[in-house]
Structures are given as C-alpha cells and as structure tokens.
C-alpha positions in Angstrom: 77.1 68.1 8.0 80.7 67.1 8.5 82.2 68.5 11.7 85.7 70.0 11.8 88.4 68.1 13.7 89.4 69.9 16.8 93.2 70.0 17.3 94.8 70.4 20.7 98.3 70.5 22.0 100.9 72.2 24.2 104.1 71.5 22.4 105.9 69.8 19.6 108.4 66.9 19.6 111.8 67.4 18.0 112.6 65.4 14.9 115.0 63.3 16.9 112.2 62.3 19.2 110.0 60.8 16.5 109.3 57.1 16.8 106.8 54.6 15.6 105.3 54.6 19.1 104.6 58.3 19.1 100.9 57.7 18.3 100.3 55.3 21.2 99.0 56.1 24.7 101.4 55.2 27.4 99.8 56.1 30.7 102.5 56.6 33.4 101.8 53.7 35.8 104.3 55.1 38.2 102.1 58.2 38.9 98.9 58.2 40.9 96.2 60.8 40.3 94.0 62.0 43.1 95.5 59.8 45.8 97.7 62.3 47.6 95.8 61.9 50.9 95.9 58.1 50.7 99.6 58.1 49.8 100.5 60.3 52.8 98.4 58.1 55.1 100.3 55.0 54.0 103.7 56.7 54.2 102.9 57.8 57.8 101.9 54.3 58.7 105.2 52.9 57.4 107.1 55.6 59.4 105.1 54.5 62.5 106.2 50.9 61.9 109.8 52.1 61.6 109.7 54.1 64.8 108.0 51.3 66.8 110.4 48.7 65.5 113.5 50.8 66.1 112.6 51.4 69.7 113.3 47.7 70.3 110.6 47.7 73.1 108.4 44.6 73.1 105.8 46.3 75.2 105.6 49.4 73.0 102.4 49.8 71.0 100.5 47.4 68.8 101.6 46.0 65.4 100.3 47.9 62.4 98.3 46.5 59.5 96.9 48.4 56.5 93.9 47.4 54.4 93.1 49.1 51.1 89.5 48.7 50.1 87.8 49.6 46.8 86.1 48.2 43.7 88.1 46.6 40.9 90.0 49.0 38.8 90.3 51.9 41.4 94.1 51.7 41.8 94.5 49.8 45.1 97.5 47.9 43.9 99.2 51.0 42.5 98.6 52.8 45.8 100.3 50.0 47.8 103.2 49.9 45.4 104.1 53.5 46.3 105.6 52.1 49.5 108.3 50.4 47.5 110.2 53.7 47.1 110.4 54.2 50.8 111.7 50.7 51.5 114.4 51.2 48.8 115.6 54.4 50.5 116.0 52.6 53.8 117.2 49.4 52.2 114.2 47.6 53.7 112.2 44.9 51.9 109.0 45.0 49.9 107.5 41.8 48.6 104.1 41.3 47.1 101.8 38.4 46.1 98.3 38.2 44.6 95.6 35.7 45.2 93.8 34.3 42.2 90.3 32.9 42.0 91.5 30.1 39.7 94.2 29.1 42.3 92.0 29.3 45.4 92.5 25.6 46.1 96.3 26.1 46.4 97.2 27.1 50.1 99.5 30.0 50.7 99.8 30.8 46.9 100.1 34.6 47.3 102.4 34.4 50.3 104.7 32.0 48.5 104.8 34.3 45.5 105.6 37.2 47.7 108.4 35.4 49.6 109.9 34.3 46.3 110.8 37.9 45.7 112.8 38.2 48.9 116.2 36.9 47.7 116.2 39.7 45.0 115.2 42.3 47.6 118.1 41.2 49.9 120.5 41.5 47.0 119.2 44.9 46.1 119.7 46.0 49.7 123.4 45.0 49.4 123.3 41.8 51.4 125.6 39.2 49.8 125.1 36.6 52.5 122.5 35.7 55.0 122.8 34.0 58.5 119.1 33.0 58.4 119.7 29.3 58.3 122.0 29.4 61.4 119.5 31.5 63.3 116.4 29.4 62.4 117.9 26.0 62.5 118.1 23.3 59.8 114.6 21.8 60.4 112.7 25.1 60.2 114.8 26.2 57.1 113.8 23.0 55.4 110.1 23.5 56.1 110.3 27.0 54.6 112.1 25.8 51.5 109.6 23.0 50.9 106.9 25.7 50.8 108.9 28.4 49.0 111.6 26.7 46.9 113.0 30.1 45.8 114.1 30.8 49.4 116.8 28.1 49.1 118.9 30.8 47.5 119.3 32.3 51.0 118.7 29.3 53.2 120.8 26.8 51.3 119.5 23.5 52.7 119.0 20.0 51.2 115.4 19.0 51.2 114.2 15.4 51.2 110.7 15.6 49.6 109.9 12.1 50.8 110.0 13.2 54.5 106.6 13.2 56.1 105.3 14.1 59.6 101.9 13.7 61.3 99.4 16.4 60.4 99.4 17.9 63.9 103.1 18.0 64.3 103.6 19.3 60.8 101.2 22.2 61.4 102.9 23.2 64.6 106.3 23.1 63.0 105.0 24.9 60.0 103.7 27.8 62.0 106.8 27.9 64.2 109.0 27.9 61.1 107.2 30.8 59.5 107.1 32.9 62.6 110.9 32.3 63.1 111.6 33.1 59.4 109.7 36.5 59.5 111.2 37.4 62.9 114.7 36.8 61.7 114.2 38.5 58.3 112.9 41.5 60.3 115.6 41.4 62.9 117.1 44.6 64.3 116.2 47.7 62.3 115.2 45.8 59.2 111.5 46.2 58.1 109.5 44.0 55.7 106.4 45.1 53.9 104.3 42.1 52.9 101.7 43.3 50.4 99.0 40.8 49.6 96.6 41.7 46.9 93.0 40.4 46.2 92.5 39.1 49.7 88.8 38.4 48.9 90.1 35.3 47.1 92.4 34.1 49.9 92.1 30.5 51.1 91.4 29.7 54.7 95.0 28.5 55.5 96.5 31.7 54.1 94.1 33.8 56.2 95.1 31.9 59.3 98.8 32.3 58.7 98.4 36.0 58.0 96.6 36.4 61.4 99.4 34.6 63.1 102.0 36.8 61.5 100.0 40.0 62.1 99.4 39.4 65.8 103.0 38.3 66.5 104.0 40.5 69.5 107.7 39.6 68.9 107.8 41.1 65.5 107.0 44.8 65.2 109.1 45.2 62.1 106.6 43.4 59.8 104.1 45.6 58.1 101.3 43.6 56.4 99.4 45.6 53.7 96.3 43.9 52.1 94.0 44.9 49.4 90.5 43.6 48.6 87.3 44.5 46.8 84.9 45.4 49.6 81.9 45.2 47.3 82.5 41.5 46.8 82.6 40.4 50.5 79.9 40.6 53.2 79.9 40.0 57.0 79.9 36.2 56.5 82.9 36.1 54.3 85.9 34.2 55.8 88.1 37.3 55.2 85.9 39.5 57.3 85.6 36.9 60.0 89.4 36.6 60.2 89.8 40.4 60.4 87.4 40.4 63.3 89.6 37.9 65.1 92.7 40.0 64.5 90.9 43.0 65.9 89.7 41.1 68.9 93.3 40.1 69.7 94.0 43.7 70.6 97.5 43.2 69.2 97.1 45.0 65.9 95.9 48.4 64.7 94.0 47.7 61.5 94.1 50.9 59.3 91.6 50.9 56.5 91.8 53.1 53.4 88.8 53.4 51.1 89.8 54.0 47.5 87.0 55.5 45.4 86.6 56.5 41.7 88.2 59.7 40.5 86.3 62.9 40.2 86.0 64.7 36.8 88.7 67.2 37.6 91.3 64.5 38.3 90.3 62.6 35.2 90.9 65.7 33.2 94.4 66.0 34.7 95.0 62.4 33.7 93.7 62.9 30.1 95.6 66.2 29.6 98.9 64.7 30.8 98.5 61.7 28.6 97.8 63.9 25.5 100.6 66.3 26.5 98.3 69.3 26.5 96.5 71.7 28.8 93.5 70.8 31.1 91.5 73.6 29.3 92.0 71.8 26.0 90.8 68.5 27.3 88.0 69.6 29.6 85.1 68.6 27.3 86.8 65.3 26.3 87.4 64.5 30.0 83.7 65.1 30.7 82.8 62.5 28.2 85.5 60.1 29.5 84.3 60.5 33.1 80.6 60.1 32.1 81.4 56.8 30.4 83.8 55.4 33.1 82.5 57.1 36.3 86.2 57.8 37.0 87.3 54.2 37.5 91.0 54.3 36.7 91.1 51.1 34.8 88.1 52.0 32.6 89.5 55.5 32.0 92.6 53.9 30.5 90.7 51.3 28.5 88.3 53.8 27.2 91.1 56.1 26.0 92.8 53.2 24.3 89.5 52.3 22.6 89.3 55.8 21.2 92.7 55.4 19.6 91.8 51.9 18.2 88.6 53.3 16.7 90.6 56.3 15.3 88.4 58.7 17.2 91.6 59.9 19.0 94.5 60.4 16.6 98.1 61.6 16.8 98.6 64.1 14.0 102.2 63.7 12.6 101.8 67.0 10.8 101.3 69.1 14.0 102.6 66.6 16.6 99.4 67.1 18.5 96.6 64.7 19.4 93.3 65.4 17.7 89.7 64.3 18.3 86.2 65.0 17.2 84.0 65.2 20.3 80.8 65.0 18.3 81.9 61.7 16.7 83.0 60.3 20.1 79.7 61.1 21.8 77.7 59.8 18.8 79.5 56.5 18.8 79.5 55.9 22.6 76.1 57.4 23.4 74.5 54.0 24.0 77.6 51.8 24.5 79.2 50.9 27.8 
C-alpha cells in the first residue's frame, strides 16, 4: 500500500525569495549545536590569556594551552573557530593550520600555513606597517621568511636561498628566530591565537617547536589551541609524549575539552532549523537521523544530503515546505550505514 507523503513546515517564502537553490540544504556552518558549555569554556580561557598578558608580569601564572579532543566529524574545528569572533572584537590575531597525513614528511607544514594568514590578520586589525624586522633583526627575519615566504609581506627582507649553515647552528638560530617572532607579534597587549588542527598527524619537528612556543615564559600573549582525534592515538604516540613533556615543565596549563556526539534532542534542533520547521514536526525524522549517525555532526549533514539526493527529502515548490516519507526512509536505510 502506498503511503501518504507527510508535509511539514513553519512558514512560506515570498515570491521574491524564490531561487534555484531553494531546494538545497545549506547547514549554517557558523552555528554550533549542543556546544554551549564548550564555547563558554574556550571563551573564558581566552579571557584568562588576555588578563594574564595585560598584567605585564613575567612571574604571574602559567601560560595557557587548550586541546580539543574527539572523534572525526564531531565539530572540533568549528568549536575552535568560534574564538575568531573574540579576536576580531579586540583586534587581536587568529591564525590556523592543519596537519595532513599525506604531508607528514614536510616539517612545520601546519605552522607555516597558519603564519601565512598573519599578514591579512594584521591588515584586518588596521595595521598598515610593522616594525617586526627592526625588532627581530635582519638575520632572524630572513630565517622566518625562508620558512614562511608569505611573511615577507610584513618583514620585507631579501633572502639568499643559497645561504647554508651547519645543522646545529641552523637549529639554534631557527628556534631563536621563531621565539623572537612570536614574542614580537604578541608584544604589549596584542594576543595571538595559534590554532593547529589534526595534531595526531603532526611531525616530530613541529611538536618540538610547539612545545618551545607553549613553554616560553616570556610570551604569555600566545594562546595555542590544538585539536586531535583522541581515538587515534595511544600513550606511545609522539603527540602524547610531547604533551607529557609540556606538562612536566610546569610552565603551561593544558586545558582539555572532550567533544562528543550530539544527543537526539540536539540533532532534532539541527534538523528542524535546516528544514525551517518546528522540532515537533521533525521529531520522528530526527530519531531516524540520530539512529543512523549516532549524532556525529559530519554524518548528520551527509545523511541529510543523501536523503535529498535520493529524493526521500524534497522541497515542495507548491507549499514551500520540505516533505518526506518516514516509511520510505526507514525502509531504504534499514540495513545501510
């Protein structure tokens, strides 16, 4: 027996709002669902960094570091990105980089990508010129530009790529140059959030540099935020070993946030908002979505998109409401993952 199609909706769009994209799911990536506690915790940490740095007291407190842990697709990156709005209000800096399994052999890849965003951040903060080169010196500036060519926009040096130094001397100068760079960028009341994603794929050299930066007692204006999949590392992983070293230094408070899958109620809010209708209307649909995805944010979005592609979730141009047949959805996906 053919089942009736169930129509749901909370309002109509005006004729002037009609577009060819009306029947597509959009999902507001700027909004987080079910992460209010974690957002507040991160904001409070950032405010602590601001307060500690503004006191200009080298002996006051430890540096702060935040780690966001969770399985793939739980929204760790989106949670960290909520800090960007706070830095924009204060005209501070937020830069981000992401490690990649396929580029694990390239040292410092995520840090380089993050620092390449800094010239734009400085421009957005209203800074038309930078005295960084004068403060750091010509040699240190050249070392930084060799590693991060994009920073020549603010350091303005001529780099001789043929220049070589002994490995020991080069390493010491490299570390000194990066410490000097971050200290000068974060000078005074300026704060820098360095967000590094997918730390579980970080190379050894990057982990060492992050430890050096995190434990720098002379720079309390740097706030390192990292994210990694805690289900993909164990106690023998280089990342975990490096974090233990940071904790042993007694110079840093490592603040860990565990991001779990969403519960059914939050998934229902997410589905109802996307379909522009009430949570009462989508309750049964959300139950099915949650059962198939276990509340993993990424899988919720992909599952909803697959319903549209399979025409099991349709936008009705006659009513301007989304429609679906729960029986058909459950029948099709009863055995699939």
